[in-house]
NUTOR-636198 format. One record per residue: residue in three letters; x, y, z of N, C-alpha, C, O in turn. Coordinates in steps of 0.001 Angstrom, whole numbers, padded with zeros to 6 digits, always signed. Layout:
residues N
ALAXYZXYZXYZXYZ;...
//
This chain:
residues 177
MET-012955+028900+181317-012451+029141+179978-012200+027781+179328-011584+026901+179930;THR-012669+027621+178128-012507+026356+177414-011104+026267+176807-010361+027247+176748;ARG-010780+025076+176367-009478+024865+175716-009381+025700+174438-008329+026266+174139;GLU-010474+025773+173693-010483+026547+172450-010257+028031+172733-009534+028704+171998;GLU-010871+028533+173786-010668+029936+174167-009222+030176+174605-008644+031231+174343;THR-008655+029179+175272-007242+029271+175673-006346+029325+174441-005400+030110+174388;ILE-006643+028500+173466-005862+028485+172221-005947+029850+171532-004951+030344+171005;ALA-007131+030452+171537-007292+031769+170918-006426+032812+171627-005785+033634+170973;ILE-006404+032780+172961-005593+033740+173721-004109+033482+173485-003323+034422+173365;MET-003733+032224+173419-002328+031905+173130-001968+032374+171713-000827+032759+171458;GLY-002938+032342+170794-002713+032860+169448-002445+034358+169460-001609+034848+168700;VAL-003149+035083+170315-002906+036529+170462-001479+036749+170955-000763+037611+170444;LEU-001074+035970+171944+000293+036105+172471+001338+035778+171395+002359+036457+171281;LYS+001067+034740+170617+002004+034353+169555+002116+035456+168503+003198+035712+167975;THR+000988+036107+168202+001000+037197+167228+001741+038411+167774+002482+039072+167047;ALA+001539+038703+169060+002178+039874+169671+003673+039666+169915+004446+040624+169908;TYR+004072+038422+170127+005475+038113+170455+005990+036994+169543+006347+035922+170031;PRO+006034+037228+168222+006386+036150+167287+007780+035570+167525+007973+034363+167376;SER+008738+036392+167884+010098+035864+168060+010189+034956+169285+011020+034049+169317;PHE+009352+035185+170283+009375+034338+171471+008885+032929+171151+009424+031948+171663;TYR+007873+032833+170310+007255+031540+170011+007807+030880+168740+007403+029769+168397;ARG+008718+031550+168046+009219+031086+166750+009755+029650+166797+009442+028849+165916;ASP+010548+029321+167800+011187+028006+167852+010444+026998+168722+010977+025929+169022;MET+009219+027327+169128+008455+026420+169980+007989+025222+169167+007447+025371+168071;THR+008205+024043+169711+007765+022812+169052+006260+022616+169275+005647+023263+170124;ARG+005698+021718+168497+004275+021400+168657+004013+020876+170062+003024+021251+170691;ASP+004897+020010+170557+004743+019463+171896+004826+020576+172950+004057+020587+173912;GLY+005756+021499+172758+005888+022637+173671+004645+023502+173663+004204+023978+174710;ALA+004072+023709+172473+002855+024514+172355+001687+023818+173052+000903+024469+173742;LEU+001567+022514+172880+000486+021772+173536+000624+021812+175057-000372+021921+175773;GLN+001859+021723+175546+002091+021819+176990+001727+023207+177514+001115+023334+178574;ALA+002106+024246+176768+001783+025622+177176+000267+025818+177192-000272+026398+178134;ILE-000416+025341+176164-001875+025463+176108-002511+024734+177285-003425+025262+177919;SER-002039+023528+177582-002594+022757+178708-002406+023484+180027-003319+023539+180851;LEU-001227+024038+180225-000950+024749+181475-001816+026007+181596-002435+026234+182636;TRP-001863+026814+180550-002671+028036+180582-004149+027696+180765-004863+028385+181493;HIS-004607+026632+180100-005998+026217+180249-006280+025825+181694-007301+026223+182254;GLU-005398+025061+182293-005580+024641+183686-005576+025848+184638-006387+025918+185561;MET-004677+026775+184410-004549+027930+185305-005727+028905+185185-006067+029587+186151;PHE-006343+028971+184011-007424+029933+183797-008777+029265+183529-009703+029917+183046;ALA-008893+027990+183835-010129+027246+183572-011343+027868+184253-012449+027805+183716;GLU-011153+028464+185421-012271+029026+186188-012556+030483+185830-013534+031058+186308;ASP-011718+031074+185001-011848+032502+184697-012690+032730+183442-012769+031885+182551;ASP-013312+033902+183412-014086+034325+182251-013116+034618+181105-012171+035384+181292;PRO-013322+034032+179935-012389+034236+178831-012254+035696+178394-011178+036121+177972;LYS-013334+036459+178494-013255+037874+178120-012354+038641+179093-011639+039558+178690;THR-012392+038268+180352-011546+038923+181343-010083+038544+181129-009199+039398+181206;VAL-009828+037258+180857-008453+036814+180593-007930+037526+179347-006799+038011+179333;SER-008748+037586+178313-008348+038264+177076-008049+039739+177328-007059+040271+176825;ALA-008907+040398+178106-008686+041818+178422-007386+042003+179195-006641+042951+178945;ALA-007114+041102+180131-005881+041197+180922-004655+041000+180035-003678+041741+180149;VAL-004704+040005+179153-003581+039740+178245-003353+040951+177338-002215+041384+177155;LYS-004410+041485+176781-004277+042635+175869-003778+043877+176597-002988+044644+176046;ALA-004234+044080+177832-003747+045221+178613-002248+045084+178869-001508+046065+178795;LEU-001808+043874+179167-000382+043648+179411+000435+043809+178131+001526+044379+178155;ILE-000088+043313+177025+000612+043472+175746+000797+044958+175442+001873+045383+175023;LYS-000236+045726+175651-000197+047147+175314+000727+047951+176230+001299+048953+175800;THR+000878+047528+177473+001641+048330+178429+003040+047810+178732+003852+048528+179314;ARG+003328+046588+178350+004655+046024+178656+005720+046622+177758+005500+046847+176568;LYS+006863+046872+178342+008001+047375+177575+008992+046253+177260+009829+046378+176367;GLU+008877+045155+178014+009765+044018+177773+009383+043340+176460+008246+043458+176004;GLY+010317+042645+175867+010059+042013+174583+009629+040570+174686+009822+039797+173748;PHE+009049+040195+175807+008588+038817+175964+007180+038822+176542+006762+039798+177164;PRO+006443+037719+176335+005044+037687+176750+004883+037687+178270+005801+037314+179000;PRO+003718+038107+178733+003464+038084+180174+003377+036653+180697+003013+035727+179972;THR+003713+036502+181952+003631+035186+182589+002201+034942+183082+001378+035857+183112;ILE+001929+033721+183459+000629+033364+184024+000363+034207+185271-000749+034695+185475;GLY+001377+034371+186090+001227+035174+187309+000891+036621+187013+000066+037219+187703;GLU+001521+037195+185991+001233+038581+185619-000198+038718+185099-000889+039686+185415;VAL-000633+037753+184307-002000+037788+183793-002986+037625+184952-004002+038317+184999;SER-002697+036723+185879-003565+036531+187043-003677+037799+187868-004767+038157+188315;GLU-002571+038473+188070-002571+039723+188835-003377+040806+188102-004122+041563+188725;LYS-003221+040869+186790-003975+041856+186011-005477+041544+186067-006295+042460+186142;ILE-005839+040270+186032-007243+039881+186170-007772+040343+187521-008871+040891+187607;ARG-007001+040125+188565-007411+040554+189899-007614+042069+189935-008600+042551+190493;GLU-006688+042814+189345-006814+044276+189299-008075+044700+188548-008783+045613+188974;LEU-008348+044035+187432-009501+044396+186619-010826+044060+187297-011811+044782+187142;THR-010846+042972+188042-012103+042514+188625-012328+042974+190054-013472+043133+190480;GLN-011250+043192+190801-011407+043550+192211-010985+044975+192519-011288+045492+193595;GLY-010305+045604+191608-009818+046953+191878-008705+046926+192904-008198+045865+193269;GLY-008340+048089+193354-007235+048194+194289-007590+047852+195722-006701+047572+196527;GLY-008884+047871+196061-009269+047613+197431-008953+048803+198320-008604+049885+197848;LEU-009081+048578+199594-008789+049624+200575-007290+049862+200682-006494+048938+200516;THR-006917+051085+200955-005528+051354+201308-005394+051139+202809-006392+051035+203522;ARG-004173+051073+203274-003933+050883+204709-004483+052051+205520-004978+051859+206631;ILE-004399+053254+204972-004912+054443+205666-006441+054390+205738-007031+054667+206782;GLU-007075+054031+204616-008532+053927+204606-009016+052880+205608-010002+053089+206316;ALA-008308+051753+205654-008674+050691+206596-008549+051186+208037-009441+050954+208852;TRP-007450+051861+208350-007264+052370+209707-008299+053444+210038-008759+053524+211177;ASN-008669+054263+209065-009703+055271+209299-011040+054614+209663-011771+055122+210513;LEU-011356+053493+209023-012573+052755+209367-012510+052242+210803-013491+052310+211543;VAL-011343+051728+211182-011166+051227+212545-011262+052375+213550-011915+052247+214586;SER-010613+053490+213239-010659+054657+214131-012098+055118+214349-012508+055419+215470;LYS-012846+055166+213267-014255+055569+213358-015040+054561+214202-015876+054949+215019;ALA-014773+053287+214007-015460+052243+214781-015122+052347+216265-015964+052069+217119;CYS-013901+052744+216567-013479+052853+217969-014204+053979+218699-014303+053948+219926;LYS-014704+054956+217982-015422+056067+218632-016676+055577+219352-017127+056188+220321;ASN-017229+054475+218870-018385+053859+219528-018010+052461+220020-018878+051633+220298;GLY-016705+052216+220121-016219+050873+220414-016328+050413+221843-016260+049211+222098;ILE-016494+051317+222786-016585+050882+224181-017929+050194+224423-017977+049111+225007;TYR-019006+050814+223980-020340+050238+224211-020914+049547+222982-021834+048739+223104;GLY-020387+049850+221805-020957+049281+220584-019951+048484+219773-020023+048475+218544;ALA-019016+047815+220431-017946+047098+219722-018486+046037+218765-018016+045917+217634;GLU-019467+045274+219221-020029+044203+218370-020640+044800+217095-020389+044327+215987;GLU-021425+045822+217279-022098+046473+216147-021089+047115+215199-021203+046976+213981;GLU-020114+047809+215748-019091+048471+214931-018224+047457+214197-017879+047654+213032;PHE-017874+046374+214880-017064+045323+214269-017802+044726+213070-017197+044474+212028;ALA-019096+044501+213217-019901+043913+212143-019953+044805+210906-020140+044307+209796;LYS-019790+046125+211081-019834+047060+209954-018534+047064+209142-018516+047512+207996;LEU-017450+046565+209738-016147+046611+209066-016090+045603+207919-016702+044538+208002;PRO-015358+045930+206845-015167+044962+205762-014449+043705+206295-013675+043795+207247;PRO-014702+042550+205691-014115+041294+206170-012590+041340+206363-012082+040812+207352;ILE-011869+041952+205446-010415+041984+205584-009998+042799+206807-009030+042453+207485;VAL-010722+043876+207088-010420+044692+208270-010774+043903+209528-010050+043967+210522;GLN-011868+043168+209494-012235+042321+210623-011150+041294+210914-010839+041022+212074;LYS-010574+040721+209855-009513+039731+210057-008314+040335+210761-007709+039699+211625;VAL-007969+041556+210396-006816+042210+211024-007136+042600+212464-006307+042409+213354;VAL-008329+043143+212701-008720+043528+214060-008821+042283+214937-008330+042271+216066;GLY-009451+041248+214422-009555+039989+215146-010925+039757+215754-011658+038866+215324;THR-011278+040563+216765-012538+040360+217475-013140+041708+217869-012439+042720+217913;PRO-014433+041714+218154-015036+042946+218668-014391+043393+219984-014291+044588+220260;ASN-013960+042432+220783-013319+042761+222045-012025+043549+221821-011694+044447+222595;GLN-011298+043202+220753-010073+043947+220435-010407+045392+220090-009698+046318+220483;LEU-011481+045568+219362-011949+046915+219021-012266+047703+220293-011931+048883+220397;LYS-012901+047059+221241-013235+047697+222520-011965+048091+223276-011879+049187+223831;GLU-010980+047187+223291-009713+047496+223970-009024+048697+223321-008494+049559+224023;TRP-009028+048761+221997-008418+049891+221308-009167+051184+221607-008559+052249+221719;ALA-010478+051090+221736-011293+052277+222019-010951+052870+223389-011149+054065+223606;MET-010445+052059+224306-010127+052526+225659-008685+053031+225799-008297+053485+226875;MET-007895+052960+224733-006492+053391+224791-006358+054906+224800-007227+055632+224317;ASP-005233+055364+225370-004923+056790+225269-004469+057089+223842-004148+056169+223089;ALA-004441+058354+223469-004173+058775+222088-002810+058308+221582-002692+057883+220432;GLU-001795+058381+222415-000440+057999+221979-000355+056505+221691+000182+056097+220662;THR-000882+055700+222591-000874+054247+222396-001717+053875+221185-001355+052985+220415;PHE-002853+054569+221020-003738+054316+219880-003015+054609+218568-003198+053892+217584;SER-002198+055658+218550-001432+056013+217357-000431+054917+216998-000283+054565+215828;VAL+000255+054379+218010+001207+053275+217781+000453+052047+217285+000917+051349+216383;THR-000705+051788+217872-001532+050660+217441-001915+050821+215972-001966+049846+215221;GLY-002185+052068+215572-002513+052342+214174-001397+051940+213233-001651+051380+212166;SER-000164+052220+213619+000994+051829+212788+001092+050320+212671+001326+049785+211587;HIS+000909+049629+213808+000961+048156+213789-000179+047580+212944+000016+046640+212173;PHE-001365+048159+213104-002520+047710+212323-002236+047847+210831-002500+046925+210059;GLN-001699+048993+210426-001464+049245+209006-000462+048257+208418-000635+047804+207287;ARG+000572+047920+209162+001529+046902+208675+000835+045552+208548+001007+044844+207556;SER+000052+045204+209559-000678+043932+209518-001687+043909+208373-001877+042883+207719;PHE-002322+045040+208141-003289+045139+207049-002602+044893+205704-003124+044156+204867;ASP-001442+045502+205496-000707+045293+204242-000395+043819+204028-000552+043297+202924;ILE+000047+043152+205090+000374+041722+204999-000876+040908+204685-000853+040036+203816;MET-001963+041194+205390-003212+040457+205179-003754+040705+203776-004225+039776+203121;GLN-003690+041948+203314-004202+042265+201985-003393+041539+200909-003956+041015+199948;LYS-002083+041512+201077-001237+040802+200100-001574+039311+200096-001673+038691+199037;ARG-001747+038749+201279-002090+037326+201386-003439+037048+200724-003581+036073+199986;GLU-004420+037895+200985-005749+037726+200396-005690+037849+198871-006356+037098+198159;GLN-004899+038791+198379-004767+038963+196932-004119+037741+196299-004547+037282+195241;GLU-003083+037214+196950-002415+036024+196420-003362+034829+196423-003390+034054+195467;LEU-004128+034681+197486-005097+033582+197543-006178+033722+196485-006622+032727+195913;SER-006604+034952+196222-007698+035165+195272-007334+034775+193843-008222+034465+193049;ILE-006066+034784+193505-005697+034437+192136-005255+032979+191996-004950+032528+190892;MET-005220+032248+193099-004850+030830+193025-006022+030008+192516-007179+030349+192761;PRO-005726+028924+191807-006811+028034+191383-007551+027482+192602-006969+027346+193678;THR-008825+027170+192429-009669+026696+193520-009080+025478+194214-009092+025404+195443;ASP-008566+024523+193450-008037+023315+194081-006848+023623+194993-006680+022972+196024;VAL-006032+024596+194629-004896+024983+195464-005403+025677+196728-004921+025394+197825;ARG-006376+026588+196579-006958+027264+197758-007570+026247+198715-007397+026352+199929;GLU-008287+025261+198170-008915+024242+199017-007863+023409+199736-008030+023071+200908;ARG-006790+023080+199045-005705+022316+199657-005067+023114+200793-004800+022574+201866;LEU-004827+024393+200551-004257+025258+201600-005203+025388+202781-004766+025352+203931;ALA-006495+025538+202510-007473+025637+203593-007497+024354+204410-007597+024401+205636;GLY-007406+023219+203747-007366+021942+204438-006125+021788+205308-006193+021277+206426;MET-004995+022237+204779-003749+022173+205552-003829+023082+206769-003403+022703+207860;THR-004378+024283+206584-004509+025231+207693-005465+024683+208754-005199+024794+209951;ALA-006568+024097+208315-007523+023522+209258-006873+022389+210052-007102+022245+211252;GLY-006066+021595+209368-005350+020503+210041-004398+021006+211102-004270+020402+212167;LEU-003726+022116+210815-002786+022703+211781-003517+023241+212997-003020+023149+214120;LEU-004706+023806+212771-005479+024369+213892-006038+023310+214803-006285+023580+215979;HIS-006248+022099+214291-006825+021040+215103-005778+020144+215755-006116+019294+216578;ASP-004521+020327+215398-003458+019505+215988-003025+020020+217336-002139+019439+217963;
//
């Protein structure tokens, strides 16, 4: 998104929330534009505009949406809700039916986020060999882990690229220490 496109979106916000921006100085406006431009530089301006307008139309509060709220709305608009924890566990359960002899193949069919929670094809094989009661408890643990992983993935997806790269570098450094 260009600076000019950012200014246009900020103009929409100023029009929708005139009392919020009434006392903003020129310097304050330039700082806000710079920050919004930096935060949404990688995003499609039409998507950012759609997210801002959706928030304006649905918000009951009398103040403009934050950058985080707009980022979350963009994620919702572009990625949808994703799998639910139950849907994810159902995929794993189905994979476990062939997991003793076909763990590698079944693991490869799982969506990446489900693979991250499961860990390895060998884990899928171990789950496939469990009795029903233990498997049920494992399902509860999986679903909690899935919720945590999904939230983490969603938060990462809305971060600017430079922040994601910095976090990836820090994580890689921790793994090699």
